C-alpha atoms as a printed R data frame, in Angstrom:
   type eleno elety resid chain resno       x       y       z
1  ATOM     1    CA   MET     A     1  -9.199  20.587  -2.284
2  ATOM     2    CA   LYS     A     2 -11.218  17.534  -3.479
3  ATOM     3    CA   VAL     A     3 -10.880  14.448  -1.283
4  ATOM     4    CA   THR     A     4 -11.725  11.055  -2.696
5  ATOM     5    CA   ASP     A     5 -12.255   7.208  -0.582
6  ATOM     6    CA   ILE     A     6 -10.998   4.543  -2.816
7  ATOM     7    CA   PRO     A     7 -12.040   1.055  -0.461
8  ATOM     8    CA   VAL     A     8  -9.558  -1.370  -0.970
9  ATOM     9    CA   GLU     A     9 -10.419  -4.993  -0.239
10 ATOM    10    CA   THR     A    10  -7.173  -7.432   0.577
11 ATOM    11    CA   HIS     A    11  -7.571 -11.120   0.681
12 ATOM    12    CA   GLU     A    12  -4.119 -12.058   1.316
13 ATOM    13    CA   ARG     A    13  -1.756 -11.173   4.650
14 ATOM    14    CA   TYR     A    14   0.983  -9.435   2.131
15 ATOM    15    CA   GLU     A    15  -1.018  -8.071  -1.007
16 ATOM    16    CA   LEU     A    16  -0.431  -5.692  -3.667
17 ATOM    17    CA   VAL     A    17  -3.689  -4.110  -4.865
18 ATOM    18    CA   SER     A    18  -3.148  -1.617  -8.112
19 ATOM    19    CA   ILE     A    19  -5.403   1.326  -7.399
20 ATOM    20    CA   THR     A    20  -4.011   3.004 -10.367
21 ATOM    21    CA   ASP     A    21  -7.023   3.215 -12.704
22 ATOM    22    CA   GLU     A    22  -8.862   4.691  -9.439
23 ATOM    23    CA   VAL     A    23  -6.276   7.088  -8.981
24 ATOM    24    CA   LYS     A    24  -6.759   8.090 -12.454
25 ATOM    25    CA   ARG     A    25 -10.242   8.825 -12.027
26 ATOM    26    CA   ALA     A    26  -9.934  10.548  -9.209
27 ATOM    27    CA   VAL     A    27  -8.058  12.951 -10.505
28 ATOM    28    CA   ARG     A    28  -9.566  13.556 -13.743
29 ATOM    29    CA   ASP     A    29 -12.963  14.319 -11.600
30 ATOM    30    CA   ALA     A    30 -11.483  16.947  -9.757
31 ATOM    31    CA   GLY     A    31 -11.365  18.745 -12.576
32 ATOM    32    CA   SER     A    32  -8.209  20.929 -12.159
33 ATOM    33    CA   ASP     A    33  -5.896  21.687 -14.938
34 ATOM    34    CA   GLU     A    34  -2.735  21.598 -12.093
35 ATOM    35    CA   SER     A    35  -2.784  19.605  -9.112
36 ATOM    36    CA   ILE     A    36  -1.070  17.415  -6.415
37 ATOM    37    CA   CYS     A    37  -2.243  14.207  -5.572
38 ATOM    38    CA   ILE     A    38  -1.656  12.546  -2.239
39 ATOM    39    CA   VAL     A    39  -2.277   8.874  -1.922
40 ATOM    40    CA   SER     A    40  -2.404   7.634   1.705
41 ATOM    41    CA   SER     A    41  -4.169   4.879   3.866
42 ATOM    42    CA   THR     A    42  -5.453   5.913   6.852
43 ATOM    43    CA   HIS     A    43  -4.625   2.788   8.326
44 ATOM    44    CA   THR     A    44  -1.776   1.789  10.121
45 ATOM    45    CA   THR     A    45  -0.865  -1.585   8.720
46 ATOM    46    CA   ALA     A    46  -1.612  -0.437   4.828
47 ATOM    47    CA   ALA     A    47   0.786   0.756   2.916
48 ATOM    48    CA   VAL     A    48   1.089   3.037  -0.107
49 ATOM    49    CA   THR     A    49   3.916   2.261  -2.528
50 ATOM    50    CA   VAL     A    50   4.343   3.031  -6.633
51 ATOM    51    CA   ASN     A    51   5.574   0.355  -8.828
52 ATOM    52    CA   GLU     A    52   4.845  -1.795 -12.111
53 ATOM    53    CA   ASP     A    53   1.317  -3.055 -12.154
54 ATOM    54    CA   TYR     A    54   1.665  -4.226 -15.938
55 ATOM    55    CA   ASP     A    55   3.794  -7.314 -15.429
56 ATOM    56    CA   ARG     A    56   1.484  -9.680 -12.490
57 ATOM    57    CA   ASP     A    57   4.710 -11.081 -11.272
58 ATOM    58    CA   VAL     A    58   5.852  -8.031  -9.895
59 ATOM    59    CA   PRO     A    59   3.708  -7.529  -7.090
60 ATOM    60    CA   ARG     A    60   3.359 -10.988  -6.290
61 ATOM    61    CA   ASP     A    61   7.611 -10.918  -5.940
62 ATOM    62    CA   LEU     A    62   7.174  -8.090  -4.132
63 ATOM    63    CA   ALA     A    63   4.384  -9.804  -1.420
64 ATOM    64    CA   ALA     A    64   7.154 -12.802  -1.420
65 ATOM    65    CA   ALA     A    65  10.178 -10.718  -0.694
66 ATOM    66    CA   CYS     A    66   8.293  -9.516   1.967
67 ATOM    67    CA   ARG     A    67   7.476 -12.553   3.350
68 ATOM    68    CA   ALA     A    68  11.337 -13.545   2.770
69 ATOM    69    CA   PHE     A    69  12.516 -10.743   4.511
70 ATOM    70    CA   LEU     A    70   9.949 -10.624   7.585
71 ATOM    71    CA   GLY     A    71  11.050 -14.397   7.896
72 ATOM    72    CA   ALA     A    72  14.490 -13.522   8.133
73 ATOM    73    CA   LEU     A    73  13.988 -11.200  11.307
74 ATOM    74    CA   ASP     A    74  14.947 -12.367  14.620
75 ATOM    75    CA   VAL     A    75  12.600 -10.532  16.623
76 ATOM    76    CA   SER     A    76   9.616 -11.696  18.729
77 ATOM    77    CA   PHE     A    77   7.049  -8.853  18.014
78 ATOM    78    CA   GLU     A    78   5.060  -7.966  21.497
79 ATOM    79    CA   HIS     A    79   2.255  -6.327  20.260
80 ATOM    80    CA   ALA     A    80  -0.625  -8.367  21.133
81 ATOM    81    CA   GLU     A    81  -2.800  -8.290  18.186
82 ATOM    82    CA   GLY     A    82  -1.117 -10.150  16.211
83 ATOM    83    CA   ASN     A    83   0.198  -8.088  12.925
84 ATOM    84    CA   SER     A    84   3.333  -6.116  14.177
85 ATOM    85    CA   ASP     A    85   4.809  -7.532  10.823
86 ATOM    86    CA   SER     A    86   1.852  -5.258   8.672
87 ATOM    87    CA   HIS     A    87   3.058  -2.083  11.197
88 ATOM    88    CA   LEU     A    88   6.794  -2.971  10.580
89 ATOM    89    CA   LEU     A    89   6.195  -3.334   6.664
90 ATOM    90    CA   THR     A    90   3.833  -0.182   6.429
91 ATOM    91    CA   SER     A    91   6.491   1.816   8.358
92 ATOM    92    CA   LEU     A    92   9.373   0.528   6.078
93 ATOM    93    CA   PHE     A    93   7.118   1.105   2.708
94 ATOM    94    CA   GLY     A    94   5.135   4.476   3.971
95 ATOM    95    CA   GLN     A    95   1.684   5.148   4.165
96 ATOM    96    CA   SER     A    96   1.654   8.035   1.420
97 ATOM    97    CA   GLN     A    97   2.854   8.926  -2.354
98 ATOM    98    CA   THR     A    98   2.524  12.264  -3.249
Protein backbone atom coordinates (compact mmCIF):
# COMPACT_ATOMS: atom_id res chain seq x y z
CA MET A 1 0.00 0.00 0.00
CA LYS A 2 1.35 3.39 -0.99
CA VAL A 3 0.53 6.46 1.09
CA THR A 4 1.06 9.97 -0.25
CA ASP A 5 0.69 13.14 1.79
CA ILE A 6 -0.72 16.13 -0.06
CA PRO A 7 -0.26 19.35 1.90
CA VAL A 8 -3.07 21.86 1.39
CA GLU A 9 -2.76 25.54 2.19
CA THR A 10 -5.86 27.64 2.70
CA HIS A 11 -6.27 31.40 2.88
CA GLU A 12 -9.95 31.81 3.81
CA ARG A 13 -12.08 30.47 6.64
CA TYR A 14 -14.40 28.70 4.17
CA GLU A 15 -12.47 27.69 1.09
CA LEU A 16 -12.53 24.86 -1.41
CA VAL A 17 -9.11 23.83 -2.68
CA SER A 18 -8.80 21.56 -5.69
CA ILE A 19 -6.31 18.72 -5.20
CA THR A 20 -7.39 16.87 -8.35
CA ASP A 21 -4.01 17.10 -10.08
CA GLU A 22 -2.15 16.00 -6.94
CA VAL A 23 -4.45 13.00 -6.46
CA LYS A 24 -4.09 12.00 -10.12
CA ARG A 25 -0.30 12.22 -9.78
CA ALA A 26 -0.32 10.13 -6.59
CA VAL A 27 -2.46 7.43 -8.23
CA ARG A 28 -0.21 7.39 -11.30
CA ASP A 29 2.95 7.26 -9.17
CA ALA A 30 1.57 4.35 -7.14
CA GLY A 31 2.21 2.27 -10.25
CA SER A 32 -0.68 -0.13 -9.85
CA ASP A 33 -3.01 -1.18 -12.64
CA GLU A 34 -5.83 -1.81 -10.17
CA SER A 35 -6.19 0.16 -6.99
CA ILE A 36 -8.47 2.07 -4.68
CA CYS A 37 -7.72 5.66 -3.83
CA ILE A 38 -8.81 7.02 -0.47
CA VAL A 39 -8.46 10.75 0.10
CA SER A 40 -8.80 11.74 3.72
CA SER A 41 -8.05 14.65 5.97
CA THR A 42 -6.37 14.05 9.30
CA HIS A 43 -7.67 17.35 10.65
CA THR A 44 -11.09 17.60 12.26
CA THR A 45 -11.85 20.95 10.65
CA ALA A 46 -11.00 20.04 7.05
CA ALA A 47 -13.48 18.14 4.91
CA VAL A 48 -13.00 16.20 1.68
CA THR A 49 -15.63 16.39 -1.04
CA VAL A 50 -15.89 15.60 -4.73
CA ASN A 51 -17.17 18.34 -6.98
CA GLU A 52 -16.56 20.22 -10.19
CA ASP A 53 -13.53 22.47 -10.33
CA TYR A 54 -13.64 23.47 -13.99
CA ASP A 55 -16.06 26.34 -13.33
CA ARG A 56 -14.46 28.66 -10.78
CA ASP A 57 -17.88 29.82 -9.62
CA VAL A 58 -18.74 26.39 -8.17
CA PRO A 59 -16.22 26.46 -5.28
CA ARG A 60 -17.10 30.09 -4.55
CA ASP A 61 -20.82 29.25 -4.56
CA LEU A 62 -20.29 26.31 -2.21
CA ALA A 63 -18.27 28.45 0.20
CA ALA A 64 -20.98 31.14 0.08
CA ALA A 65 -23.64 28.50 0.75
CA CYS A 66 -21.67 27.26 3.77
CA ARG A 67 -21.47 30.81 5.13
CA ALA A 68 -25.22 31.32 4.57
CA PHE A 69 -26.07 27.96 6.14
CA LEU A 70 -23.99 28.68 9.22
CA GLY A 71 -25.38 32.21 9.44
CA ALA A 72 -28.93 30.84 9.47
CA LEU A 73 -28.25 28.56 12.43
CA ASP A 74 -29.54 29.72 15.76
CA VAL A 75 -26.93 28.01 17.88
CA SER A 76 -24.40 29.14 20.43
CA PHE A 77 -21.34 26.91 20.16
CA GLU A 78 -19.65 26.13 23.45
CA HIS A 79 -16.34 24.90 22.03
CA ALA A 80 -13.77 27.43 23.27
CA GLU A 81 -11.46 27.49 20.23
CA GLY A 82 -13.95 29.38 18.06
CA ASN A 83 -13.96 26.86 15.23
CA SER A 84 -17.07 24.82 16.02
CA ASP A 85 -18.54 25.91 12.70
CA SER A 86 -15.64 24.19 10.92
CA HIS A 87 -16.14 21.03 12.98
CA LEU A 88 -19.83 21.07 12.01
CA LEU A 89 -19.13 21.48 8.29
CA THR A 90 -16.54 18.69 8.38
CA SER A 91 -19.08 16.42 10.06
CA LEU A 92 -21.63 17.22 7.35
CA PHE A 93 -19.27 16.92 4.36
CA GLY A 94 -17.11 14.11 5.74
CA GLN A 95 -13.36 13.68 6.12
CA SER A 96 -12.75 11.21 3.30
CA GLN A 97 -13.72 10.11 -0.18
CA THR A 98 -12.95 6.81 -1.89
